[in-house]
CHARMM-style PDB file with segment names, atoms N, HN, CA, C and O in Angstrom:
ATOM      1  N   MET     1     -51.409 -31.513  71.168  1.00  0.00      PROA
ATOM      2  CA  MET     1     -50.007 -31.729  70.844  1.00  0.00      PROA
ATOM      3  C   MET     1     -49.158 -30.608  71.434  1.00  0.00      PROA
ATOM      4  O   MET     1     -49.578 -29.456  71.538  1.00  0.00      PROA
ATOM      5  N   LYS     2     -47.987 -30.989  71.801  1.00  0.00      PROA
ATOM      6  HN  LYS     2     -47.647 -31.925  71.716  1.00  0.00      PROA
ATOM      7  CA  LYS     2     -47.059 -30.000  72.320  1.00  0.00      PROA
ATOM      8  C   LYS     2     -46.305 -29.346  71.173  1.00  0.00      PROA
ATOM      9  O   LYS     2     -46.230 -29.868  70.061  1.00  0.00      PROA
ATOM     10  N   PHE     3     -45.757 -28.199  71.484  1.00  0.00      PROA
ATOM     11  HN  PHE     3     -45.817 -27.774  72.388  1.00  0.00      PROA
ATOM     12  CA  PHE     3     -45.002 -27.450  70.481  1.00  0.00      PROA
ATOM     13  C   PHE     3     -43.784 -28.234  70.000  1.00  0.00      PROA
ATOM     14  O   PHE     3     -43.415 -28.151  68.828  1.00  0.00      PROA
ATOM     15  N   THR     4     -43.167 -28.985  70.887  1.00  0.00      PROA
ATOM     16  HN  THR     4     -43.467 -29.052  71.839  1.00  0.00      PROA
ATOM     17  CA  THR     4     -41.962 -29.741  70.514  1.00  0.00      PROA
ATOM     18  C   THR     4     -42.269 -30.818  69.475  1.00  0.00      PROA
ATOM     19  O   THR     4     -41.400 -31.161  68.673  1.00  0.00      PROA
ATOM     20  N   THR     5     -43.461 -31.344  69.476  1.00  0.00      PROA
ATOM     21  HN  THR     5     -44.167 -31.065  70.127  1.00  0.00      PROA
ATOM     22  CA  THR     5     -43.785 -32.357  68.464  1.00  0.00      PROA
ATOM     23  C   THR     5     -43.851 -31.730  67.075  1.00  0.00      PROA
ATOM     24  O   THR     5     -43.519 -32.378  66.082  1.00  0.00      PROA
ATOM     25  N   TYR     6     -44.274 -30.482  67.005  1.00  0.00      PROA
ATOM     26  HN  TYR     6     -44.544 -29.955  67.811  1.00  0.00      PROA
ATOM     27  CA  TYR     6     -44.268 -29.802  65.714  1.00  0.00      PROA
ATOM     28  C   TYR     6     -42.838 -29.580  65.237  1.00  0.00      PROA
ATOM     29  O   TYR     6     -42.534 -29.734  64.054  1.00  0.00      PROA
ATOM     30  N   LEU     7     -41.979 -29.221  66.158  1.00  0.00      PROA
ATOM     31  HN  LEU     7     -42.226 -29.095  67.119  1.00  0.00      PROA
ATOM     32  CA  LEU     7     -40.577 -28.985  65.791  1.00  0.00      PROA
ATOM     33  C   LEU     7     -39.884 -30.267  65.355  1.00  0.00      PROA
ATOM     34  O   LEU     7     -39.027 -30.247  64.472  1.00  0.00      PROA
ATOM     35  N   GLU     8     -40.250 -31.364  65.967  1.00  0.00      PROA
ATOM     36  HN  GLU     8     -40.946 -31.380  66.685  1.00  0.00      PROA
ATOM     37  CA  GLU     8     -39.622 -32.637  65.608  1.00  0.00      PROA
ATOM     38  C   GLU     8     -39.989 -33.057  64.188  1.00  0.00      PROA
ATOM     39  O   GLU     8     -39.233 -33.792  63.553  1.00  0.00      PROA
ATOM     40  N   LYS     9     -41.103 -32.617  63.691  1.00  0.00      PROA
ATOM     41  HN  LYS     9     -41.717 -32.020  64.206  1.00  0.00      PROA
ATOM     42  CA  LYS     9     -41.549 -32.996  62.352  1.00  0.00      PROA
ATOM     43  C   LYS     9     -40.881 -32.168  61.256  1.00  0.00      PROA
ATOM     44  O   LYS     9     -40.924 -32.548  60.086  1.00  0.00      PROA
ATOM     45  N   ILE    10     -40.277 -31.063  61.613  1.00  0.00      PROA
ATOM     46  HN  ILE    10     -40.242 -30.754  62.564  1.00  0.00      PROA
ATOM     47  CA  ILE    10     -39.628 -30.209  60.623  1.00  0.00      PROA
ATOM     48  C   ILE    10     -38.274 -30.813  60.263  1.00  0.00      PROA
ATOM     49  O   ILE    10     -37.496 -31.196  61.136  1.00  0.00      PROA
ATOM     50  N   ILE    11     -38.018 -30.888  58.995  1.00  0.00      PROA
ATOM     51  HN  ILE    11     -38.650 -30.577  58.286  1.00  0.00      PROA
ATOM     52  CA  ILE    11     -36.746 -31.437  58.526  1.00  0.00      PROA
ATOM     53  C   ILE    11     -35.649 -30.403  58.758  1.00  0.00      PROA
ATOM     54  O   ILE    11     -35.833 -29.220  58.474  1.00  0.00      PROA
ATOM     55  N   ASP    12     -34.525 -30.849  59.267  1.00  0.00      PROA
ATOM     56  HN  ASP    12     -34.376 -31.810  59.498  1.00  0.00      PROA
ATOM     57  CA  ASP    12     -33.355 -30.009  59.537  1.00  0.00      PROA
ATOM     58  C   ASP    12     -33.667 -28.854  60.495  1.00  0.00      PROA
ATOM     59  O   ASP    12     -33.196 -27.734  60.297  1.00  0.00      PROA
ATOM     60  N   VAL    13     -34.441 -29.124  61.502  1.00  0.00      PROA
ATOM     61  HN  VAL    13     -34.824 -30.034  61.662  1.00  0.00      PROA
ATOM     62  CA  VAL    13     -34.791 -28.075  62.456  1.00  0.00      PROA
ATOM     63  C   VAL    13     -33.588 -27.677  63.310  1.00  0.00      PROA
ATOM     64  O   VAL    13     -33.588 -26.593  63.894  1.00  0.00      PROA
ATOM     65  N   SER    14     -32.599 -28.497  63.395  1.00  0.00      PROA
ATOM     66  HN  SER    14     -32.599 -29.378  62.921  1.00  0.00      PROA
ATOM     67  CA  SER    14     -31.434 -28.201  64.241  1.00  0.00      PROA
ATOM     68  C   SER    14     -30.577 -27.071  63.684  1.00  0.00      PROA
ATOM     69  O   SER    14     -29.717 -26.552  64.395  1.00  0.00      PROA
ATOM     70  N   ILE    15     -30.786 -26.684  62.448  1.00  0.00      PROA
ATOM     71  HN  ILE    15     -31.485 -27.106  61.870  1.00  0.00      PROA
ATOM     72  CA  ILE    15     -30.008 -25.605  61.848  1.00  0.00      PROA
ATOM     73  C   ILE    15     -30.450 -24.230  62.356  1.00  0.00      PROA
ATOM     74  O   ILE    15     -29.655 -23.290  62.348  1.00  0.00      PROA
ATOM     75  N   TYR    16     -31.685 -24.100  62.790  1.00  0.00      PROA
ATOM     76  HN  TYR    16     -32.331 -24.863  62.797  1.00  0.00      PROA
ATOM     77  CA  TYR    16     -32.209 -22.800  63.230  1.00  0.00      PROA
ATOM     78  C   TYR    16     -31.485 -22.218  64.446  1.00  0.00      PROA
ATOM     79  O   TYR    16     -31.192 -21.022  64.445  1.00  0.00      PROA
ATOM     80  N   PRO    17     -31.185 -23.000  65.473  1.00  0.00      PROA
ATOM     81  CA  PRO    17     -30.419 -22.419  66.582  1.00  0.00      PROA
ATOM     82  C   PRO    17     -29.013 -21.978  66.159  1.00  0.00      PROA
ATOM     83  O   PRO    17     -28.492 -20.987  66.670  1.00  0.00      PROA
ATOM     84  N   ILE    18     -28.419 -22.696  65.248  1.00  0.00      PROA
ATOM     85  HN  ILE    18     -28.842 -23.501  64.833  1.00  0.00      PROA
ATOM     86  CA  ILE    18     -27.088 -22.332  64.769  1.00  0.00      PROA
ATOM     87  C   ILE    18     -27.155 -21.023  63.991  1.00  0.00      PROA
ATOM     88  O   ILE    18     -26.299 -20.154  64.162  1.00  0.00      PROA
ATOM     89  N   ILE    19     -28.148 -20.881  63.152  1.00  0.00      PROA
ATOM     90  HN  ILE    19     -28.843 -21.586  63.013  1.00  0.00      PROA
ATOM     91  CA  ILE    19     -28.328 -19.639  62.396  1.00  0.00      PROA
ATOM     92  C   ILE    19     -28.590 -18.473  63.339  1.00  0.00      PROA
ATOM     93  O   ILE    19     -28.049 -17.385  63.143  1.00  0.00      PROA
ATOM     94  N   SER    20     -29.405 -18.685  64.348  1.00  0.00      PROA
ATOM     95  HN  SER    20     -29.845 -19.569  64.507  1.00  0.00      PROA
ATOM     96  CA  SER    20     -29.687 -17.628  65.320  1.00  0.00      PROA
ATOM     97  C   SER    20     -28.424 -17.211  66.059  1.00  0.00      PROA
ATOM     98  O   SER    20     -28.188 -16.020  66.260  1.00  0.00      PROA
ATOM     99  N   LEU    21     -27.626 -18.163  66.457  1.00  0.00      PROA
ATOM    100  HN  LEU    21     -27.818 -19.131  66.294  1.00  0.00      PROA
ATOM    101  CA  LEU    21     -26.375 -17.858  67.148  1.00  0.00      PROA
ATOM    102  C   LEU    21     -25.423 -17.086  66.241  1.00  0.00      PROA
ATOM    103  O   LEU    21     -24.794 -16.122  66.678  1.00  0.00      PROA
ATOM    104  N   LEU    22     -25.317 -17.492  65.015  1.00  0.00      PROA
ATOM    105  HN  LEU    22     -25.828 -18.275  64.660  1.00  0.00      PROA
ATOM    106  CA  LEU    22     -24.438 -16.790  64.075  1.00  0.00      PROA
ATOM    107  C   LEU    22     -24.914 -15.363  63.818  1.00  0.00      PROA
ATOM    108  O   LEU    22     -24.103 -14.444  63.711  1.00  0.00      PROA
ATOM    109  N   MET    23     -26.216 -15.184  63.721  1.00  0.00      PROA
ATOM    110  HN  MET    23     -26.875 -15.931  63.808  1.00  0.00      PROA
ATOM    111  CA  MET    23     -26.747 -13.834  63.526  1.00  0.00      PROA
ATOM    112  C   MET    23     -26.447 -12.949  64.736  1.00  0.00      PROA
ATOM    113  O   MET    23     -26.042 -11.797  64.582  1.00  0.00      PROA
ATOM    114  N   PHE    24     -26.644 -13.482  65.921  1.00  0.00      PROA
ATOM    115  HN  PHE    24     -26.973 -14.418  66.046  1.00  0.00      PROA
ATOM    116  CA  PHE    24     -26.370 -12.718  67.130  1.00  0.00      PROA
ATOM    117  C   PHE    24     -24.888 -12.378  67.216  1.00  0.00      PROA
ATOM    118  O   PHE    24     -24.537 -11.228  67.481  1.00  0.00      PROA
ATOM    119  N   LEU    25     -24.022 -13.342  67.000  1.00  0.00      PROA
ATOM    120  HN  LEU    25     -24.307 -14.277  66.784  1.00  0.00      PROA
ATOM    121  CA  LEU    25     -22.585 -13.098  67.092  1.00  0.00      PROA
ATOM    122  C   LEU    25     -22.110 -12.099  66.047  1.00  0.00      PROA
ATOM    123  O   LEU    25     -21.285 -11.236  66.346  1.00  0.00      PROA
ATOM    124  N   SER    26     -22.612 -12.204  64.844  1.00  0.00      PROA
ATOM    125  HN  SER    26     -23.282 -12.906  64.601  1.00  0.00      PROA
ATOM    126  CA  SER    26     -22.203 -11.259  63.806  1.00  0.00      PROA
ATOM    127  C   SER    26     -22.663  -9.850  64.152  1.00  0.00      PROA
ATOM    128  O   SER    26     -21.910  -8.896  63.954  1.00  0.00      PROA
ATOM    129  N   PHE    27     -23.873  -9.698  64.659  1.00  0.00      PROA
ATOM    130  HN  PHE    27     -24.484 -10.473  64.819  1.00  0.00      PROA
ATOM    131  CA  PHE    27     -24.359  -8.389  65.085  1.00  0.00      PROA
ATOM    132  C   PHE    27     -23.486  -7.842  66.211  1.00  0.00      PROA
ATOM    133  O   PHE    27     -23.102  -6.673  66.183  1.00  0.00      PROA
ATOM    134  N   PHE    28     -23.172  -8.668  67.192  1.00  0.00      PROA
ATOM    135  HN  PHE    28     -23.484  -9.618  67.215  1.00  0.00      PROA
ATOM    136  CA  PHE    28     -22.353  -8.270  68.319  1.00  0.00      PROA
ATOM    137  C   PHE    28     -20.964  -7.831  67.858  1.00  0.00      PROA
ATOM    138  O   PHE    28     -20.447  -6.822  68.337  1.00  0.00      PROA
ATOM    139  N   VAL    29     -20.368  -8.560  66.953  1.00  0.00      PROA
ATOM    140  HN  VAL    29     -20.788  -9.380  66.563  1.00  0.00      PROA
ATOM    141  CA  VAL    29     -19.038  -8.218  66.444  1.00  0.00      PROA
ATOM    142  C   VAL    29     -19.090  -6.910  65.657  1.00  0.00      PROA
ATOM    143  O   VAL    29     -18.207  -6.066  65.808  1.00  0.00      PROA
ATOM    144  N   ILE    30     -20.094  -6.736  64.834  1.00  0.00      PROA
ATOM    145  HN  ILE    30     -20.811  -7.423  64.712  1.00  0.00      PROA
ATOM    146  CA  ILE    30     -20.217  -5.511  64.042  1.00  0.00      PROA
ATOM    147  C   ILE    30     -20.393  -4.296  64.947  1.00  0.00      PROA
ATOM    148  O   ILE    30     -19.754  -3.267  64.730  1.00  0.00      PROA
ATOM    149  N   VAL    31     -21.239  -4.405  65.941  1.00  0.00      PROA
ATOM    150  HN  VAL    31     -21.758  -5.241  66.117  1.00  0.00      PROA
ATOM    151  CA  VAL    31     -21.452  -3.278  66.855  1.00  0.00      PROA
ATOM    152  C   VAL    31     -20.182  -2.991  67.646  1.00  0.00      PROA
ATOM    153  O   VAL    31     -19.837  -1.829  67.856  1.00  0.00      PROA
ATOM    154  N   THR    32     -19.491  -4.020  68.080  1.00  0.00      PROA
ATOM    155  HN  THR    32     -19.772  -4.964  67.909  1.00  0.00      PROA
ATOM    156  CA  THR    32     -18.244  -3.826  68.817  1.00  0.00      PROA
ATOM    157  C   THR    32     -17.209  -3.140  67.956  1.00  0.00      PROA
ATOM    158  O   THR    32     -16.539  -2.216  68.419  1.00  0.00      PROA
ATOM    159  N   LEU    33     -17.062  -3.564  66.726  1.00  0.00      PROA
ATOM    160  HN  LEU    33     -17.607  -4.314  66.351  1.00  0.00      PROA
ATOM    161  CA  LEU    33     -16.108  -2.922  65.821  1.00  0.00      PROA
ATOM    162  C   LEU    33     -16.495  -1.476  65.548  1.00  0.00      PROA
ATOM    163  O   LEU    33     -15.630  -0.603  65.492  1.00  0.00      PROA
ATOM    164  N   TRP    34     -17.774  -1.219  65.379  1.00  0.00      PROA
ATOM    165  HN  TRP    34     -18.478  -1.928  65.424  1.00  0.00      PROA
ATOM    166  CA  TRP    34     -18.237   0.152  65.146  1.00  0.00      PROA
ATOM    167  C   TRP    34     -17.902   1.052  66.327  1.00  0.00      PROA
ATOM    168  O   TRP    34     -17.448   2.182  66.149  1.00  0.00      PROA
ATOM    169  N   VAL    35     -18.129   0.543  67.530  1.00  0.00      PROA
ATOM    170  HN  VAL    35     -18.498  -0.375  67.674  1.00  0.00      PROA
ATOM    171  CA  VAL    35     -17.842   1.328  68.726  1.00  0.00      PROA
ATOM    172  C   VAL    35     -16.345   1.601  68.839  1.00  0.00      PROA
ATOM    173  O   VAL    35     -15.945   2.706  69.207  1.00  0.00      PROA
ATOM    174  N   LEU    36     -15.536   0.634  68.535  1.00  0.00      PROA
ATOM    175  HN  LEU    36     -15.861  -0.264  68.236  1.00  0.00      PROA
ATOM    176  CA  LEU    36     -14.090   0.816  68.641  1.00  0.00      PROA
ATOM    177  C   LEU    36     -13.540   1.770  67.583  1.00  0.00      PROA
ATOM    178  O   LEU    36     -12.554   2.463  67.831  1.00  0.00      PROA
ATOM    179  N   LYS    37     -14.161   1.812  66.422  1.00  0.00      PROA
ATOM    180  HN  LYS    37     -14.962   1.249  66.220  1.00  0.00      PROA
ATOM    181  CA  LYS    37     -13.672   2.656  65.332  1.00  0.00      PROA
ATOM    182  C   LYS    37     -14.252   4.064  65.337  1.00  0.00      PROA
ATOM    183  O   LYS    37     -13.716   4.952  64.674  1.00  0.00      PROA
ATOM    184  N   THR    38     -15.327   4.280  66.066  1.00  0.00      PROA
ATOM    185  HN  THR    38     -15.763   3.559  66.605  1.00  0.00      PROA
ATOM    186  CA  THR    38     -16.003   5.565  66.045  1.00  0.00      PROA
ATOM    187  C   THR    38     -15.160   6.627  66.729  1.00  0.00      PROA
ATOM    188  O   THR    38     -14.486   6.373  67.727  1.00  0.00      PROA
ATOM    189  N   ASP    39     -15.218   7.825  66.162  1.00  0.00      PROA
ATOM    190  HN  ASP    39     -15.766   8.032  65.351  1.00  0.00      PROA
ATOM    191  CA  ASP    39     -14.481   8.960  66.692  1.00  0.00      PROA
ATOM    192  C   ASP    39     -15.025   9.359  68.070  1.00  0.00      PROA
ATOM    193  O   ASP    39     -16.223   9.255  68.329  1.00  0.00      PROA
ATOM    194  N   LYS    40     -14.133   9.813  68.936  1.00  0.00      PROA
ATOM    195  HN  LYS    40     -13.159   9.898  68.724  1.00  0.00      PROA
ATOM    196  CA  LYS    40     -14.524  10.215  70.294  1.00  0.00      PROA
ATOM    197  C   LYS    40     -15.534  11.354  70.278  1.00  0.00      PROA
ATOM    198  O   LYS    40     -16.445  11.380  71.105  1.00  0.00      PROA
ATOM    199  N   LYS    41     -15.389  12.282  69.362  1.00  0.00      PROA
ATOM    200  HN  LYS    41     -14.649  12.260  68.690  1.00  0.00      PROA
ATOM    201  CA  LYS    41     -16.309  13.418  69.301  1.00  0.00      PROA
ATOM    202  C   LYS    41     -17.723  12.971  68.956  1.00  0.00      PROA
ATOM    203  O   LYS    41     -18.699  13.520  69.468  1.00  0.00      PROA
ATOM    204  N   THR    42     -17.825  11.994  68.103  1.00  0.00      PROA
ATOM    205  HN  THR    42     -17.032  11.549  67.687  1.00  0.00      PROA
ATOM    206  CA  THR    42     -19.142  11.467  67.743  1.00  0.00      PROA
ATOM    207  C   THR    42     -19.797  10.811  68.950  1.00  0.00      PROA
ATOM    208  O   THR    42     -20.993  10.988  69.186  1.00  0.00      PROA
ATOM    209  N   ILE    43     -19.026  10.063  69.704  1.00  0.00      PROA
ATOM    210  HN  ILE    43     -18.055   9.919  69.513  1.00  0.00      PROA
ATOM    211  CA  ILE    43     -19.558   9.405  70.894  1.00  0.00      PROA
ATOM    212  C   ILE    43     -19.978  10.451  71.928  1.00  0.00      PROA
ATOM    213  O   ILE    43     -21.035  10.315  72.544  1.00  0.00      PROA
ATOM    214  N   GLU    44     -19.171  11.485  72.123  1.00  0.00      PROA
ATOM    215  HN  GLU    44     -18.312  11.596  71.622  1.00  0.00      PROA
ATOM    216  CA  GLU    44     -19.526  12.548  73.064  1.00  0.00      PROA
ATOM    217  C   GLU    44     -20.797  13.274  72.624  1.00  0.00      PROA
ATOM    218  O   GLU    44     -21.633  13.639  73.451  1.00  0.00      PROA
ATOM    219  N   HSD    45     -20.930  13.477  71.331  1.00  0.00      PROA
ATOM    220  HN  HSD    45     -20.251  13.181  70.659  1.00  0.00      PROA
ATOM    221  CA  HSD    45     -22.142  14.112  70.809  1.00  0.00      PROA
ATOM    222  C   HSD    45     -23.370  13.249  71.111  1.00  0.00      PROA
ATOM    223  O   HSD    45     -24.401  13.759  71.549  1.00  0.00      PROA
ATOM    224  N   MET    46     -23.254  11.958  70.879  1.00  0.00      PROA
ATOM    225  HN  MET    46     -22.417  11.544  70.523  1.00  0.00      PROA
ATOM    226  CA  MET    46     -24.374  11.052  71.148  1.00  0.00      PROA
ATOM    227  C   MET    46     -24.682  10.973  72.640  1.00  0.00      PROA
ATOM    228  O   MET    46     -25.840  10.829  73.033  1.00  0.00      PROA
ATOM    229  N   GLU    47     -23.639  11.068  73.473  1.00  0.00      PROA
ATOM    230  HN  GLU    47     -22.699  11.185  73.154  1.00  0.00      PROA
ATOM    231  CA  GLU    47     -23.858  11.048  74.924  1.00  0.00      PROA
ATOM    232  C   GLU    47     -24.684  12.244  75.373  1.00  0.00      PROA
ATOM    233  O   GLU    47     -25.512  12.132  76.277  1.00  0.00      PROA
ATOM    234  N   ASN    48     -24.458  13.374  74.745  1.00  0.00      PROA
ATOM    235  HN  ASN    48     -23.786  13.465  74.011  1.00  0.00      PROA
ATOM    236  CA  ASN    48     -25.117  14.605  75.170  1.00  0.00      PROA
ATOM    237  C   ASN    48     -26.476  14.844  74.508  1.00  0.00      PROA
ATOM    238  O   ASN    48     -27.174  15.788  74.876  1.00  0.00      PROA
ATOM    239  N   LEU    49     -26.850  14.043  73.578  1.00  0.00      PROA
ATOM    240  HN  LEU    49     -26.282  13.275  73.279  1.00  0.00      PROA
ATOM    241  CA  LEU    49     -28.126  14.229  72.887  1.00  0.00      PROA
ATOM    242  C   LEU    49     -29.337  14.248  73.824  1.00  0.00      PROA
ATOM    243  O   LEU    49     -30.194  15.119  73.671  1.00  0.00      PROA
ATOM    244  N   PRO    50     -29.442  13.341  74.771  1.00  0.00      PROA
ATOM    245  CA  PRO    50     -30.624  13.380  75.648  1.00  0.00      PROA
ATOM    246  C   PRO    50     -30.651  14.599  76.565  1.00  0.00      PROA
ATOM    247  O   PRO    50     -31.707  14.955  77.088  1.00  0.00      PROA
ATOM    248  N   LEU    51     -29.503  15.240  76.763  1.00  0.00      PROA
ATOM    249  HN  LEU    51     -28.646  14.951  76.338  1.00  0.00      PROA
ATOM    250  CA  LEU    51     -29.437  16.356  77.685  1.00  0.00      PROA
ATOM    251  C   LEU    51     -29.701  17.699  77.010  1.00  0.00      PROA
ATOM    252  O   LEU    51     -29.907  18.701  77.694  1.00  0.00      PROA
ATOM    253  N   GLU    52     -29.698  17.732  75.702  1.00  0.00      PROA
ATOM    254  HN  GLU    52     -29.531  16.918  75.146  1.00  0.00      PROA
ATOM    255  CA  GLU    52     -29.913  18.978  74.989  1.00  0.00      PROA
ATOM    256  C   GLU    52     -31.385  19.360  75.002  1.00  0.00      PROA
ATOM    257  O   GLU    52     -32.265  18.500  74.958  1.00  0.00      PROA
ATOM    258  N   ASN    53     -31.641  20.666  75.063  1.00  0.00      PROA
ATOM    259  HN  ASN    53     -30.927  21.365  75.099  1.00  0.00      PROA
ATOM    260  CA  ASN    53     -33.021  21.166  75.075  1.00  0.00      PROA
ATOM    261  C   ASN    53     -33.282  22.029  73.856  1.00  0.00      PROA
ATOM    262  O   ASN    53     -33.679  23.185  73.999  1.00  0.00      PROA
ATOM    263  N   ASP    54     -33.073  21.504  72.673  1.00  0.00      PROA
ATOM    264  HN  ASP    54     -32.750  20.565  72.556  1.00  0.00      PROA
ATOM    265  CA  ASP    54     -33.240  22.250  71.436  1.00  0.00      PROA
ATOM    266  C   ASP    54     -34.594  22.008  70.795  1.00  0.00      PROA
ATOM    267  O   ASP    54     -34.717  22.128  69.576  1.00  0.00      PROA
ATOM    268  N   GLN    55     -35.571  21.686  71.537  1.00  0.00      PROA
ATOM    269  HN  GLN    55     -35.472  21.588  72.527  1.00  0.00      PROA
ATOM    270  CA  GLN    55     -36.874  21.359  70.947  1.00  0.00      PROA
ATOM    271  C   GLN    55     -37.589  22.586  70.586  1.00  0.00      PROA
ATOM    272  OT1 GLN    55     -38.707  22.522  70.074  1.00  0.00      PROA
TER     273      GLN     55
END
């Protein structure tokens, strides 16, 4: 049997792609808002983290 035949047997399987899309979009919106609201100094600090040699 193919994988699609298993999916066809599941009741309301069409809701899963919609849920996945909503989860992705909500994550994308949250990250975008966080980036826009974050202070410039915090972003500069994070930019320089890989370059620091404080080990």
